[in-house]
N, C-alpha and C positions, 0 to 999 in steps of 0.2 A: 542045587539052586544056582541060577545064574548070578555072577558076581555083581551085575548091575542092579538086580532086584527091583526093576521098575523105577530106577532113580530118575530117568528122563521124565516119566509121567508125574512123579512126585515134584520134580523141578517145574514142569509146565503148570501143574496145579498151583504151586506157590506163586508163579508169575501172574497167572490169571486172577488169583485171589488178591494179590497185592494191588493190582490196578483198582479193583472194585472196593476193597476195604480201606485203602489209603484215601480214596475219594470220600468214602462214608465217614471216616474218622475226622478228616479235615472239615468236611461240610456240615457235620451235625451241629456243632455249637453255632456256626454262622446261620444255618437254616433256622434254628430255634430263635436266634436273635432277630432274623428277618420276619418271624412270625409274631414278634413283639414281646418276647420273654426277656426279662432282665438277667444279668449275670448270676445273681443270687439264686434265682429259680433254676437256671440252667445247671448250676453247680449241684443243686439238690437232685435234679434228674439224673445227672451222671453218677451221683451217689448210688442210686438204684441200679443203674446200668452195671456198675462195677460189682455191686453185691451179687447180682444175678450171674455175672460172668464167673465170679469166684466159686459159687456153688456148683455151677455147671462143670467147671474145670476139675473140681475134686471128684465129682461123680464120673466123669469121663476117664480120669486116671484110674479109678477103681475098676471100672468096666474094662479098660484097656489091658490091665494086668491079667484079667480072667478070660477075655474073649478076643483079644488082639488089638494092637494099637492102630492098625489100619481101619478097623471098624470104628474106633473112637474118633479117628480123624474125620471119617465120613459123617458120622452123627453130629460131631461138633460143627462141621461146616454147613449142615442143613439149617441150623438156627439162624445164622446171618443171612442165608439165602431167603428164608421165609420173611425175616425182618425187613430186608431190602425191598422185597415185593410189596410188603405192607406200606413201607415209607413212600414208595412210588405211587401208590393208589390212594392213601389216606389223606384227607384234608382237614379233619377235626383233630384237635390237640389231644383229646382223650383216646384216640387211636394211634396218634403219632408217638406218644410217650411209650406205650407198650411195645411198639415196633422198634424203637430205639433200644429198649431193654433187651428184647429178643436178639437183636442184631449183635449186641455185645461190643459196640464200638467204643472202646475206652483205652486209655494208656497212650503209649508212644505211637507216633505216626511215621516212624522210620522203617527200616528194613524188617525189624522184628514184627511190626504190626501186620504186614502182609504175609510174612512167611510163617509166623508161629501160630499154632493152635494146639490144644491139648492132645498129646500123643505123638507130636512130631519129634521132640527130643528123644523120647523113649524108643520110637521106631528106628531112628538113626543109630542110636547106641546099641540097640538089639541087633541090627543088621550088620554093623561094622564094629569089630572088636578092638582094633588098634586105635589108641587115643589120637594119634596124629591124623589117621584117616577120618576119624569122627570130626575133628576140627575142620578138616578140608571139606568134608561133605556139608557140614553145617555152614561153613563160610560160603560155599558155592550157592547154597539155598538162599542165604540172607543177601548175598551180593546180587543174585538174579532178581530177588524180590525187591531189593532197593532200586535197581535200575527200572524195573517194571513200575514201581511206585511213582515214577516220573509221570506216567500216564494219568494216575489218579490226581496228582497235584495240578497237572495241566487242565484237567477237567474243571477244577475250581476256577482257574483263570478264564476258561472258555465261556463261563456263565455270562461274562461281559458282552460276548458276541452273539448270544442266543436272543433272537428278536421276540422274546416272550417275557412276561413278568418274572422277577427273580425267583420267587417261591416256586413257580411252575418249572423253571429251569432246573432248580435243585431236584425236584421230583422226577423229572425225565431222566436225569443222570443217575438217580438212585435205581431206576429200572435198568439202565444200561449196566450198572454194577451188578444187579441181580443176574443178568444174563451171563456175565463173566464168572460169577460164583457158581452157576449151574454147570458150566464147562469145567470149572475147577474140580467140583465134586465128581464129575464123570471120569476125569483122569485118575482120581484116587482108586477107582475100581481096578486099574491095571497095576497098581503097586503091589509088590510081593513082600512077604514078611518072614523073616528067619524064625525057625522053631526055637523055643527057649525052654528053660526049666519050668516045670509046672508050679503054679502058685500054691504054697503050703500054709500060708497064714490068712486070716480073715482080712487083715489090712496091710501091715508092714512089719518086717523083722526088727528086733531090738537093735541090732548092729546098724541097720540102715537108718533107723530113727535117730540113733546117736549122731550119725554124720550129718543128716539133713537138719537136725536141730540147730547146728552151728550156722548153716546156710540161712536158715529161717530168721535168725536174729538179725543178721545183716540185711536180709531182704525186707524185713518189717520196717527198719529205719529208712532204708532207701525208698521203699514203696510209699511211705507217708510223704516223703519229700517229692516224689514223682507225682503223687496225687495232687499236691498243692500246685504244681507247676505245669504239667504236661497235658492232661486231658482238655483243658480250656486254652491251650496255647494259641490257637488261631484266633480265638476271641480276645485274648490278651493283646495281640497285634492290632486288632481292630479298635479296642478300647484305648490302649496306651498311645498308639501312633495314628489312629484314625485311618488305618490301612484299608484299602478296598479288597474285594475278593481276588481281583486280578493280581494285586501286589502280593497278597498272602500266597496265592498259587505259585508265583515266581519264587518266593522265599523257600517254600516247601519243596518245590521242584529241585532247587539247588541242594536242599537237605537230603532228598532221596538219592540224588546222584552221589553225593559225598558219603552217605551211609553205605551205599553199594560199593564204592571204591574202598572204604574201610574194611568191609567184609572180604573183599577180594584180596586186599593186603594181608588179612588174617590167614588166608590159605597159603601165603608165601613165607610168613614169619616162622622162624624156628626158635621158639623160646618157651619158657615155662608158662603153660596156660594160666596157672594161678596168679603168677606175677602180672601177666598182661591183663587179667581180669580185674584185679583190685586197683592197679594203677589207672586204667582207663575209667573205672567207676569214680575214682577220686577226681580225676580231671573233668569228667562230665559235670560233677557238682560245681567245681570252680567256674566252669564256663556258664553254667546257668545263673550263678550269682552275677557274673559280668554282664549277662544279657539284661538282668533285672535293673542293673545300674546304668545301662546305656541310654543316653539322651537321644540317640538317633536310630531310626528304623534300619537304615542301611548297615550300621555297625552291629545292631542286634541280629540282623539277618546273617551277616558274615560270621558272627560268633556261633550262631545256630549251625551253620554249615561246617565249621571247624569241629563243633561238638558232635555232629553227625558222623564225621570221619572217625573220630575217636571212639564213638559208640559202636560203629561198625566193626572196628578192630576187636573191641572187648567182647562183643556179644557171643560169637561162636566159642571163644575160649571160656567164657563164664558158663555157658550151657553145658559144656563138657565137664568142667570142674565141679559143677553143682551135683553131678551124679557119679563122681569119681569113686566115692566110697560106698556106693549103694549096690545091694545085691541085685543080680539080673532079674529076679522074679518081682522086684519092687520098682522097676524103672518108671512105670506109669504112675503109680501112687505117689512115689517120691517126687517126681518132677511136677506133678499136679499139686501136691501139698505145698511145695515151695511156691508155685505160682499163685495158689490160693492166698497164702499169707501176704504176698506182694500186692495182690488185687484188693484184699480186704483193707490193707494199709492205705491203698490209693483211694479209698472212700473219703479221704481228706479233701477230695475234689469238692465236697459239699461246703467246706470252709473256704476253698479257693474262690468260689463264686462271690461270697460276701466280701472277701478281701479285695477282689478285683474292682469292686464298685468304689471303694474309698482309698485303698492303698495299692494301686495297680502293679507297682514294682515288687511288692512284698512277697507274693506267692513264689516268684522265681528266686528271690534272694533266700528265703527260708528253705524252699525246696532244694536249692543247690547246696546249702550248708548241710542239710540232712543227708543228701546223696553222697557228699564227700565223707561224712562221718560213717555212712554205711560201707563205703569202700575201705576205710581204715579197719572197721570191724571185720570185714571179709578177710582182709590180710591177717589180722590177729587171730581169728578163730580157725582159719583153715590152713595156716602156715605149716602145720604138721599133717602130712599126707596120711590119709586113712588107708589101712590095709583092707584087702577084699574081705567083706564080712563073712563070718563062718557060723555064728550063732543064729538060730532061728527061733528065738523066743517071741511069742506073739504079743503084739500091742493091740488092744481093742480099738475099734474105730471110734 
């Protein structure tokens, strides 16, 4: 098999996907607000979005281990494609909400949002065996996705210049995002996948389960904090600082560039991936707290950009560390299970909407503290490197 294994097509897919999904992630809370929904209701809607995404992620990881991670990537990207088409066409709220849920637009709007989908980490780890090479490949994907995400952020700012009603402008750009997602899926067809050992268990081996249980504990705490602070972040800027879509687009454009630069730096740093992963996670939390306390939008935006650089550095290192002690046959299930726990924890976004109405700074302050605690737990629980798993005792699904 060629050493490249279709990496260029995978990269191009992540670039196209990033533009479309970064726009959708940033626009969705603002779009719902423009339709007249209050923050509490929007938070409940995102509760459903995250719940659906969590279940889908687990299913795709399970299928990826058996039928291939490339196939799980393609199937996973068809859902946001369908959802975006619906968002562009629907005008009634009882159709818009299911469309948002199918699209799965939740969580971070940085490099990870555009690059990551169920099966990506498993595919990269399966295709490239050296840990440094894995970090480099993941860093390249996240960096490229981050730079491409600038396009999605600028689409938010462009709404100001479209000579149509605001709601109509949002819908038109949802359709543009759908076209980009369609080309993203088409590129995945040309990605190649390395053959790996056959799946021998119904779900996951005991040794892999032992390792990821430690990751899951940290992810659960961090995920709860991220759910409080990140999914409604664009709405937070609107409520707390009365920011316009144009201002929000500029802030997140800067964040996308900084996130991409951070991931690019990650490909050049020669350090312990675990150490880089937990330090950056702790710093992310501290910066979120600082944003929540900031009395000025410009300062909060600058802190967000600094946090984006830091997050970009930590992300590829953390993804590689998360499956360091996992058996090759469990890559898909293990990475998806970790992601599911994070997403289920992020269902705290339902609480975030209520807090945002009366205590707008509190979601970021509490969320940041929990993310910093999650970083400490990550360091404490994973400081002893796991050996490659040998035992293959079955854990029921």
